[in-house]
C-alpha positions as CSV (number, residue, x, y, z in Angstrom):
1,M,-23.9,12.1,-17.4
2,I,-21.4,14.9,-17.6
3,E,-18.7,14.4,-20.2
4,K,-15.3,14.9,-18.6
5,N,-12.1,15.4,-20.6
6,P,-8.6,15.8,-19.1
7,I,-7.5,19.4,-18.9
8,C,-3.8,18.3,-19.5
9,P,-4.0,15.0,-21.3
10,Q,-0.2,14.7,-21.4
11,R,-0.2,14.7,-17.5
12,I,-2.7,11.9,-16.7
13,R,-1.7,10.2,-13.4
14,T,-0.5,6.6,-13.5
15,I,0.8,4.3,-10.8
16,T,4.5,3.7,-11.6
17,G,6.2,3.1,-8.3
18,S,4.7,2.7,-4.9
19,F,1.0,2.1,-4.3
20,G,-1.4,4.4,-2.5
21,F,-5.1,5.0,-3.0
22,I,-8.1,6.4,-1.1
23,E,-11.5,4.9,-1.6
24,H,-14.1,7.4,-2.7
25,R,-16.2,6.1,0.2
26,F,-13.8,7.8,2.5
27,L,-15.3,11.1,1.5
28,R,-18.8,10.0,0.6
29,D,-19.4,8.1,3.9
30,D,-18.0,10.9,6.1
31,F,-14.8,9.3,7.2
32,F,-13.0,12.5,6.0
33,A,-15.3,14.7,8.1
34,S,-14.8,12.5,11.2
35,L,-11.1,13.3,11.4
36,T,-9.3,16.2,12.9
37,Q,-6.7,18.0,10.8
38,N,-3.8,16.2,12.4
39,E,-5.6,12.8,12.1
40,L,-6.3,13.4,8.5
41,L,-2.7,14.5,7.8
42,L,-1.3,11.4,9.5
43,Y,-3.8,9.1,7.8
44,L,-3.0,10.5,4.3
45,F,0.7,10.3,5.0
46,L,0.4,6.6,6.0
47,I,-1.5,5.9,2.9
48,L,1.2,7.5,0.8
49,L,3.8,5.3,2.5
50,A,1.8,2.1,2.4
51,D,2.5,-0.9,0.2
52,R,-0.3,-2.8,-1.5
53,N,-1.2,-4.5,1.9
54,G,-1.4,-1.1,3.6
55,L,1.9,-1.7,5.5
56,S,4.5,1.0,6.2
57,Y,7.1,1.7,8.7
58,Y,8.4,5.2,9.6
59,S,9.7,6.0,13.1
60,Y,7.7,8.5,15.1
61,D,10.6,11.0,15.0
62,K,10.7,10.9,11.2
63,I,6.9,11.2,11.0
64,C,7.0,14.2,13.4
65,T,9.7,15.9,11.4
66,L,8.0,15.4,8.1
67,L,4.5,16.4,9.3
68,R,5.8,19.1,11.6
69,F,4.1,17.5,14.5
70,S,5.0,17.6,18.2
71,V,5.3,14.2,19.8
72,N,2.0,14.9,21.5
73,D,0.3,15.8,18.2
74,Y,1.6,12.6,16.8
75,L,0.4,10.4,19.7
76,L,-3.0,12.0,19.8
77,A,-3.5,11.5,16.0
78,R,-2.1,8.0,16.0
79,D,-4.2,6.8,18.9
80,A,-7.4,8.4,17.4
81,L,-6.8,6.6,14.1
82,I,-6.4,3.3,16.0
83,Q,-9.6,4.0,18.0
84,K,-11.4,5.0,14.8
85,D,-10.5,1.6,13.3
86,L,-8.6,3.1,10.4
87,V,-5.1,1.9,11.2
88,A,-3.4,-0.8,13.2
89,F,0.0,-0.3,14.9
90,D,2.1,-2.9,16.6
91,G,4.8,-0.6,18.0
92,H,6.9,-0.7,14.8
93,L,4.7,-1.3,11.8
94,Y,1.6,0.5,10.6
95,Q,-1.2,-1.1,8.6
96,V,-3.8,1.1,6.9
97,L,-7.0,-1.0,7.3
98,S,-9.9,-1.4,4.9
99,L,-12.6,1.1,5.9
100,P,-15.0,-0.1,8.5
101,E,-18.7,-0.1,7.7
102,K,-19.2,3.4,9.1
103,P,-17.0,6.1,10.7
104,V,-16.4,5.8,14.4
105,L,-17.5,9.1,15.9
106,Q,-16.0,10.0,19.2
107,V,-17.9,12.2,21.6
108,S,-15.5,14.0,23.8
109,K,-16.5,14.2,27.5
110,P,-15.4,17.1,29.7
111,L,-12.6,16.4,32.1
112,R,-14.1,16.9,35.5
113,S,-11.5,15.9,38.2
114,E,-7.9,16.6,38.8
115,E,-7.1,12.9,38.2
116,E,-8.8,13.0,34.8
117,M,-6.9,16.2,34.0
118,A,-3.6,14.6,35.0
119,Q,-4.3,11.5,32.9
120,K,-6.1,12.8,29.8
121,D,-5.5,16.5,29.3
122,P,-2.8,16.8,26.6
123,A,-1.5,20.1,28.0
124,T,-1.1,18.5,31.5
125,V,0.6,15.4,30.1
126,H,2.9,17.6,27.9
127,Q,3.8,19.7,31.0
128,I,4.6,16.6,33.1
129,I,6.9,15.3,30.3
130,H,8.5,18.7,29.8
131,N,9.2,19.0,33.5
132,A,10.5,15.4,33.8
133,I,13.1,16.0,31.1
134,G,14.3,19.1,32.8
135,G,12.6,21.7,30.6
136,S,12.0,25.2,31.8
137,H,8.6,26.6,32.6
138,D,7.1,28.7,29.8
């Protein structure tokens, strides 16, 4: 066993206020590797906000501002975390869930039809929303 001593013993971390932790299994069992950069950032952010039951509430606009996400980035990351069984969301409140037995790996399928592009392509959805609110074409 490797003997480890703190480098700065006067600065050892303690939990003094809010409560947030990440199980080592998150890294060891490849949950970390299963997330995109935005999914990981949102997940870690929600962990930092969560109380001891994993509950937190921040509005999407506050999350987008703090994480420097577009609304589309936020929606894609949030929905992926829900699909990967890492968080629950009721429209107002988030719950960071206990880790499932193993990571949910999603295989992305190519979008083949115009209908699939209109419904699932983030760039198409973004353009539709942009046009609907009166934005100019880029």
